[in-house]
C-alpha positions as CSV (number, residue, x, y, z in Angstrom):
1,M,-4.6,8.0,24.0
2,K,-3.1,11.0,22.1
3,D,-3.4,11.4,18.3
4,I,0.3,10.6,17.8
5,D,-0.2,7.3,19.7
6,I,-3.2,6.4,17.4
7,Y,-1.2,7.2,14.3
8,H,1.8,5.2,15.5
9,L,-0.4,2.2,16.4
10,A,-2.3,2.4,13.0
11,S,1.0,2.5,11.2
12,Q,2.3,-0.5,13.0
13,V,-0.8,-2.6,12.5
14,L,-1.1,-1.7,8.8
15,G,2.6,-2.2,8.3
16,D,2.4,-5.7,9.9
17,I,-0.6,-6.6,7.7
18,T,1.2,-5.4,4.6
19,H,4.3,-7.3,5.5
20,D,2.4,-10.5,6.1
21,L,0.5,-10.2,2.8
22,N,3.7,-9.7,1.0
23,E,5.3,-12.8,2.5
24,S,2.2,-15.0,2.1
25,R,0.7,-13.8,-1.2
26,Y,2.6,-11.3,-3.3
27,A,6.1,-12.9,-3.1
28,E,4.9,-16.0,-4.9
29,L,3.4,-13.8,-7.6
30,G,6.6,-11.7,-7.9
31,G,4.7,-8.6,-6.7
32,E,4.7,-6.3,-3.8
33,L,2.1,-4.5,-1.8
34,T,3.1,-1.1,-0.4
35,L,1.4,1.4,1.9
36,S,2.3,5.1,1.8
37,W,1.4,7.9,4.2
38,C,1.2,11.7,3.5
39,T,0.2,14.8,5.3
40,E,-2.3,15.9,2.6
41,E,-6.0,15.4,3.5
42,K,-7.0,13.0,0.7
43,F,-7.5,9.3,0.0
44,G,-6.0,7.7,-3.0
45,A,-5.5,4.3,-4.5
46,Y,-3.0,3.1,-7.1
47,A,-2.2,-0.2,-8.7
48,S,0.2,-1.3,-11.5
49,S,1.1,-4.5,-13.2
50,L,3.3,-5.7,-16.0
51,D,1.8,-7.1,-19.2
52,E,3.3,-9.8,-21.5
53,V,5.9,-7.4,-22.9
54,N,6.8,-5.9,-19.5
55,R,5.1,-2.6,-20.1
56,T,3.7,-1.1,-16.9
57,G,0.0,-0.7,-16.7
58,F,-1.4,2.0,-14.4
59,Y,-4.6,2.2,-12.5
60,G,-5.2,4.9,-9.9
61,G,-7.2,7.7,-8.5
62,H,-7.3,10.3,-5.7
63,F,-10.3,11.3,-3.6
64,V,-10.3,14.5,-1.7
């Protein structure tokens, strides 16, 4: 299996999991789970939510 095949398969599997979680969990909460890819060699995490007055809260970080 070539690297590009592994990347494609990983993208498909993680995309399917993300889609299933959105339909089964996040939709009923009015939220959305997203997955993003980039070519930079780093790992990052980000989350946000709306508080009572609809201001966006931010939680995030990047790991190199």
